[in-house]
TORPA-4810 file (N, C-alpha, C, O; in nm, 3 decimals):
<nodes>
NODE_1_2.912_-2.306_25.127_2.974_-2.221_25.065_3.125_-2.237_25.023_3.210_-2.262_25.108_M
NODE_2_3.155_-2.225_24.896_3.290_-2.252_24.850_3.379_-2.125_24.870_3.342_-2.012_24.837_K
NODE_3_3.490_-2.152_24.923_3.597_-2.042_24.949_3.654_-2.003_24.801_3.679_-2.095_24.724_L
NODE_4_3.672_-1.885_24.764_3.769_-1.841_24.649_3.911_-1.885_24.682_3.951_-1.867_24.797_K
NODE_5_3.983_-1.937_24.600_4.110_-1.952_24.604_4.211_-1.849_24.535_4.188_-1.795_24.426_T
NODE_6_4.317_-1.828_24.606_4.415_-1.705_24.537_4.477_-1.795_24.424_4.485_-1.918_24.431_A
NODE_7_4.522_-1.708_24.309_4.598_-1.765_24.206_4.734_-1.828_24.266_4.802_-1.772_24.352_P
NODE_8_4.763_-1.944_24.212_4.893_-2.002_24.257_5.023_-1.947_24.186_5.041_-1.968_24.066_I
NODE_9_5.110_-1.879_24.259_5.226_-1.821_24.204_5.331_-1.885_24.208_5.340_-1.971_24.296_T
NODE_10_5.441_-1.867_24.118_5.572_-1.940_24.115_5.647_-1.934_24.266_5.696_-2.035_24.317_A
NODE_11_5.648_-1.835_24.312_5.712_-1.802_24.442_5.639_-1.896_24.537_5.709_-1.958_24.618_D
NODE_12_5.517_-1.914_24.538_5.458_-1.998_24.643_5.497_-2.141_24.609_5.532_-2.214_24.703_A
NODE_13_5.495_-2.194_24.475_5.540_-2.322_24.445_5.684_-2.339_24.488_5.713_-2.445_24.543_M
NODE_14_5.770_-2.254_24.472_5.908_-2.258_24.496_5.939_-2.270_24.649_6.030_-2.341_24.694_F
NODE_15_5.852_-2.190_24.729_5.855_-2.209_24.872_5.809_-2.333_24.937_5.846_-2.376_25.046_R
NODE_16_5.715_-2.389_24.846_5.662_-2.534_24.888_5.777_-2.639_24.863_5.791_-2.737_24.937_A
NODE_17_5.849_-2.616_24.765_5.966_-2.709_24.729_6.081_-2.677_24.812_6.176_-2.754_24.807_F
NODE_18_6.087_-2.578_24.886_6.204_-2.538_24.956_6.228_-2.616_25.092_6.332_-2.602_25.155_S
NODE_19_6.129_-2.696_25.132_6.141_-2.766_25.274_6.156_-2.909_25.241_6.098_-2.962_25.145_D
NODE_20_6.241_-2.975_25.328_6.301_-3.108_25.318_6.159_-3.194_25.337_6.127_-3.275_25.250_R
NODE_21_6.086_-3.177_25.437_5.967_-3.263_25.464_5.866_-3.254_25.358_5.799_-3.354_25.331_T
NODE_22_5.850_-3.139_25.294_5.754_-3.115_25.179_5.811_-3.192_25.059_5.740_-3.254_24.981_R
NODE_23_5.935_-3.185_25.051_6.000_-3.255_24.922_5.969_-3.404_24.938_5.928_-3.471_24.843_L
NODE_24_5.990_-3.457_25.065_5.961_-3.604_25.084_5.831_-3.647_25.061_5.807_-3.753_25.002_R
NODE_25_5.720_-3.549_25.115_5.597_-3.592_25.092_5.536_-3.577_24.937_5.450_-3.652_24.891_I
NODE_26_5.587_-3.483_24.877_5.561_-3.484_24.722_5.616_-3.596_24.656_5.554_-3.650_24.564_L
NODE_27_5.740_-3.640_24.700_5.792_-3.763_24.640_5.711_-3.876_24.664_5.682_-3.949_24.568_N
NODE_28_5.666_-3.904_24.788_5.581_-4.021_24.828_5.444_-4.008_24.756_5.379_-4.112_24.746_L
NODE_29_5.396_-3.901_24.708_5.261_-3.888_24.647_5.270_-3.919_24.503_5.168_-3.945_24.440_L
NODE_30_5.382_-3.917_24.449_5.430_-3.953_24.307_5.336_-4.066_24.262_5.263_-4.057_24.164_R
NODE_31_5.347_-4.181_24.349_5.294_-4.306_24.302_5.142_-4.329_24.333_5.091_-4.440_24.322_D
NODE_32_5.064_-4.209_24.377_4.935_-4.205_24.407_4.900_-4.166_24.532_4.983_-4.115_24.608_G
NODE_33_4.768_-4.188_24.567_4.711_-4.131_24.682_4.762_-4.193_24.808_4.785_-4.314_24.813_E
NODE_34_4.782_-4.109_24.918_4.835_-4.180_25.044_4.754_-4.112_25.153_4.713_-3.997_25.139_K
NODE_35_4.732_-4.182_25.256_4.663_-4.138_25.383_4.761_-4.062_25.469_4.881_-4.089_25.454_C
NODE_36_4.729_-3.979_25.548_4.818_-3.903_25.624_4.900_-4.011_25.717_5.023_-4.001_25.720_V
NODE_37_4.837_-4.108_25.789_4.901_-4.199_25.865_5.009_-4.269_25.782_5.117_-4.295_25.834_C
NODE_38_4.985_-4.297_25.668_5.097_-4.360_25.575_5.215_-4.274_25.574_5.327_-4.312_25.609_D
NODE_39_5.185_-4.151_25.532_5.302_-4.060_25.517_5.376_-4.041_25.651_5.499_-4.033_25.651_L
NODE_40_5.298_-4.033_25.774_5.355_-4.017_25.893_5.453_-4.140_25.920_5.569_-4.122_25.959_Q
NODE_41_5.409_-4.245_25.901_5.476_-4.367_25.921_5.613_-4.382_25.851_5.713_-4.421_25.910_A
NODE_42_5.611_-4.349_25.720_5.721_-4.345_25.637_5.822_-4.238_25.669_5.942_-4.259_25.653_V
NODE_43_5.770_-4.111_25.719_5.862_-4.009_25.738_5.900_-3.990_25.874_5.984_-3.904_25.903_L
NODE_44_5.841_-4.070_25.967_5.874_-4.089_26.104_5.870_-3.958_26.178_5.963_-3.921_26.251_E
NODE_45_5.750_-3.883_26.156_5.751_-3.747_26.225_5.613_-3.751_26.278_5.529_-3.833_26.242_V
NODE_46_5.595_-3.661_26.365_5.455_-3.651_26.441_5.346_-3.605_26.337_5.373_-3.529_26.244_P
NODE_47_5.219_-3.658_26.362_5.108_-3.633_26.259_5.089_-3.502_26.246_5.063_-3.467_26.130_Q
NODE_48_5.095_-3.399_26.344_5.066_-3.266_26.330_5.171_-3.189_26.242_5.139_-3.081_26.191_P
NODE_49_5.282_-3.237_26.226_5.391_-3.205_26.139_5.357_-3.218_26.005_5.361_-3.128_25.921_K
NODE_50_5.313_-3.365_25.984_5.275_-3.396_25.860_5.166_-3.316_25.797_5.181_-3.264_25.687_V
NODE_51_5.054_-3.306_25.868_4.936_-3.220_25.856_4.972_-3.082_25.806_4.922_-3.035_25.703_S
NODE_52_5.059_-3.018_25.879_5.098_-2.884_25.868_5.166_-2.855_25.727_5.141_-2.756_25.659_R
NODE_53_5.258_-2.958_25.691_5.311_-2.954_25.574_5.218_-2.977_25.456_5.232_-2.914_25.351_H
NODE_54_5.124_-3.068_25.475_5.018_-3.099_25.361_4.929_-2.978_25.350_4.878_-2.952_25.241_L
NODE_55_4.907_-2.904_25.452_4.821_-2.783_25.432_4.897_-2.683_25.365_4.842_-2.612_25.281_S
NODE_56_5.030_-2.668_25.396_5.110_-2.576_25.303_5.100_-2.613_25.148_5.070_-2.530_25.062_Y
NODE_57_5.125_-2.733_25.126_5.131_-2.796_24.995_4.984_-2.768_24.938_4.975_-2.739_24.819_L
NODE_58_4.886_-2.773_25.004_4.756_-2.756_24.941_4.736_-2.601_24.908_4.670_-2.570_24.809_R
NODE_59_4.787_-2.513_24.982_4.775_-2.385_24.974_4.847_-2.343_24.854_4.802_-2.258_24.778_R
NODE_60_4.971_-2.410_24.834_5.047_-2.374_24.704_4.994_-2.436_24.574_5.040_-2.403_24.464_A
NODE_61_4.900_-2.523_24.589_4.826_-2.592_24.476_4.905_-2.709_24.434_4.897_-2.736_24.314_G
NODE_62_4.974_-2.779_24.503_5.053_-2.891_24.464_5.004_-3.029_24.510_5.048_-3.135_24.465_L
NODE_63_4.909_-3.017_24.602_4.839_-3.147_24.641_4.677_-3.117_24.656_4.631_-3.003_24.662_V
NODE_64_4.615_-3.212_24.659_4.471_-3.188_24.692_4.435_-3.311_24.785_4.497_-3.417_24.787_R
NODE_65_4.325_-3.280_24.862_4.282_-3.386_24.976_4.146_-3.423_24.946_4.072_-3.356_24.874_A
NODE_66_4.107_-3.547_25.009_3.973_-3.582_25.019_3.965_-3.655_25.160_4.053_-3.720_25.217_R
NODE_67_3.832_-3.625_25.201_3.809_-3.702_25.341_3.720_-3.813_25.315_3.628_-3.814_25.233_K
NODE_68_3.763_-3.923_25.406_3.681_-4.044_25.405_3.664_-4.093_25.540_3.757_-4.158_25.588_E
NODE_69_3.556_-4.072_25.611_3.535_-4.100_25.745_3.622_-4.015_25.829_3.605_-3.894_25.816_G
NODE_70_3.716_-4.057_25.917_3.803_-4.006_25.998_3.950_-3.969_25.927_4.034_-3.898_25.982_L
NODE_71_3.965_-4.020_25.813_4.091_-4.030_25.742_4.084_-3.914_25.625_3.980_-3.889_25.563_W
NODE_72_4.218_-3.843_25.603_4.231_-3.766_25.497_4.331_-3.832_25.411_4.430_-3.886_25.461_S
NODE_73_4.312_-3.830_25.287_4.394_-3.873_25.169_4.446_-3.778_25.092_4.374_-3.682_25.065_Y
NODE_74_4.574_-3.783_25.043_4.617_-3.677_24.970_4.682_-3.724_24.838_4.739_-3.833_24.838_Y
NODE_75_4.677_-3.649_24.726_4.737_-3.681_24.591_4.795_-3.551_24.556_4.772_-3.445_24.613_T
NODE_76_4.877_-3.573_24.450_4.949_-3.479_24.370_4.827_-3.390_24.292_4.743_-3.456_24.230_L
NODE_77_4.818_-3.260_24.292_4.733_-3.197_24.213_4.753_-3.196_24.061_4.869_-3.188_24.021_A
NODE_78_4.667_-3.203_23.981_4.702_-3.209_23.842_4.751_-3.063_23.808_4.709_-2.964_23.869_P
NODE_79_4.851_-3.059_23.697_4.924_-2.932_23.661_4.812_-2.830_23.626_4.711_-2.866_23.566_A
NODE_80_4.836_-2.701_23.665_4.735_-2.610_23.626_4.807_-2.507_23.543_4.747_-2.404_23.514_R
NODE_81_4.934_-2.528_23.502_5.007_-2.444_23.414_5.139_-2.501_23.357_5.184_-2.603_23.410_S
NODE_82_5.193_-2.455_23.271_5.318_-2.525_23.207_5.421_-2.538_23.321_5.486_-2.640_23.343_A
NODE_83_5.429_-2.421_23.393_5.526_-2.409_23.504_5.520_-2.532_23.603_5.618_-2.599_23.637_F
NODE_84_5.377_-2.550_23.648_5.341_-2.648_23.745_5.376_-2.779_23.682_5.426_-2.865_23.754_H
NODE_85_5.357_-2.805_23.550_5.382_-2.941_23.477_5.527_-2.962_23.501_5.566_-3.066_23.555_A
NODE_86_5.609_-2.869_23.465_5.753_-2.883_23.484_5.807_-2.922_23.634_5.897_-3.004_23.652_K
NODE_87_5.747_-2.859_23.729_5.772_-2.896_23.860_5.747_-3.042_23.890_5.824_-3.115_23.951_L
NODE_88_5.621_-3.078_23.835_5.589_-3.226_23.861_5.687_-3.323_23.763_5.721_-3.433_23.805_L
NODE_89_5.722_-3.282_23.655_5.838_-3.342_23.591_5.963_-3.368_23.673_6.023_-3.475_23.670_D
NODE_90_5.996_-3.268_23.745_6.118_-3.263_23.830_6.098_-3.375_23.940_6.190_-3.449_23.974_C
NODE_91_5.974_-3.382_23.992_5.946_-3.481_24.077_6.001_-3.625_24.033_6.070_-3.705_24.096_L
NODE_92_5.950_-3.631_23.912_5.990_-3.778_23.848_6.126_-3.794_23.811_6.188_-3.894_23.846_T
NODE_93_6.179_-3.703_23.743_6.322_-3.722_23.681_6.427_-3.686_23.772_6.526_-3.760_23.775_C
NODE_94_6.421_-3.573_23.856_6.536_-3.544_23.937_6.546_-3.614_24.080_6.652_-3.633_24.139_C
NODE_95_6.424_-3.648_24.126_6.421_-3.686_24.278_6.482_-3.827_24.271_6.522_-3.873_24.378_F
NODE_96_6.493_-3.897_24.167_6.545_-4.036_24.187_6.693_-4.043_24.221_6.741_-4.151_24.256_T
NODE_97_6.768_-3.931_24.211_6.907_-3.930_24.245_6.934_-3.878_24.387_7.048_-3.848_24.421_D
NODE_98_6.826_-3.865_24.473_6.847_-3.813_24.612_6.805_-3.928_24.684_6.695_-3.983_24.680_V
NODE_99_6.925_-3.963_24.764_6.907_-4.106_24.847_6.797_-4.116_24.932_6.723_-4.214_24.932_P
NODE_100_6.781_-4.006_25.014_6.657_-4.014_25.130_6.534_-4.016_25.055_6.442_-4.077_25.110_E
NODE_101_6.508_-3.960_24.935_6.366_-3.970_24.879_6.363_-4.121_24.808_6.257_-4.183_24.817_L
NODE_102_6.454_-4.171_24.750_6.476_-4.307_24.716_6.434_-4.399_24.841_6.344_-4.482_24.832_A
NODE_103_6.496_-4.380_24.939_6.469_-4.468_25.065_6.330_-4.454_25.101_6.264_-4.557_25.111_A
NODE_104_6.268_-4.329_25.124_6.138_-4.311_25.142_6.054_-4.393_25.052_5.965_-4.464_25.099_D
NODE_105_6.083_-4.384_24.908_5.980_-4.442_24.824_5.985_-4.601_24.833_5.884_-4.670_24.816_A
NODE_106_6.117_-4.656_24.864_6.130_-4.795_24.881_6.060_-4.845_25.008_6.000_-4.953_25.007_A
NODE_107_6.067_-4.765_25.123_5.993_-4.799_25.255_5.861_-4.808_25.240_5.804_-4.903_25.294_R
NODE_108_5.787_-4.713_25.165_5.640_-4.721_25.151_5.603_-4.837_25.050_5.494_-4.894_25.063_I
NODE_109_5.688_-4.872_24.952_5.640_-4.957_24.867_5.656_-5.105_24.950_5.571_-5.193_24.939_R
NODE_110_5.763_-5.115_25.023_5.776_-5.254_25.106_5.666_-5.260_25.217_5.624_-5.373_25.246_R
NODE_111_5.614_-5.150_25.285_5.532_-5.148_25.384_5.374_-5.170_25.333_5.283_-5.211_25.404_A
NODE_112_5.366_-5.134_25.197_5.198_-5.127_25.153_5.153_-5.021_25.224_5.190_-4.907_25.193_G
NODE_113_5.062_-5.045_25.338_4.990_-4.946_25.401_5.060_-4.937_25.540_5.013_-5.006_25.630_S
NODE_114_5.159_-4.864_25.565_5.217_-4.892_25.696_5.161_-4.817_25.817_5.211_-4.829_25.929_P
NODE_115_5.050_-4.736_25.789_4.992_-4.641_25.888_4.898_-4.704_25.980_4.892_-4.825_26.002_G
NODE_116_4.822_-4.608_26.035_4.714_-4.653_26.142_4.593_-4.695_26.100_4.526_-4.774_26.166_C
NODE_117_4.551_-4.642_25.980_4.409_-4.644_25.932_4.401_-4.773_25.836_4.499_-4.833_25.792_C
NODE_118_4.273_-4.802_25.811_4.222_-4.931_25.757_4.216_-4.888_25.612_4.105_-4.872_25.563_E
NODE_119_4.337_-4.866_25.531_4.331_-4.810_25.375_4.312_-4.934_25.292_4.303_-4.925_25.169_C
</nodes>
C-alpha cells in the first residue's frame, strides 16, 4: 500500500535548507547518487545523524531514496515546481562560494567511495 504524501510547501523547503548538515548533504548530492555511508564519511558525523537529516530532506521533497540490499542510496529529487527548480539552481550557483561546501565536494571527489559499503 502506497502512502499518500502531503504537498511540498515553500516553508518546508526553506526549513530543510536552514540546517548546516542538510545543506552539506544537498551539496554532496549535486554530483549524483550517494550511499549513506559515503555521506557519513565525508561529513564525519554519526550514521544516525545523517539518516535523520536525509529523512527530513525526503519529507521536504528535496531528495529521494532507493534501497539496494542493506544499503540506502540518495539523490536530489527532480524539481516539482518552479520554486523547487530555483532552489536546485541555488545549490549549483551559490554554494560554490561557501568554503565548507567546496571542501566537502573536493573530499568526496578525492575519496571516490569513502564509506563502508561496496558501492
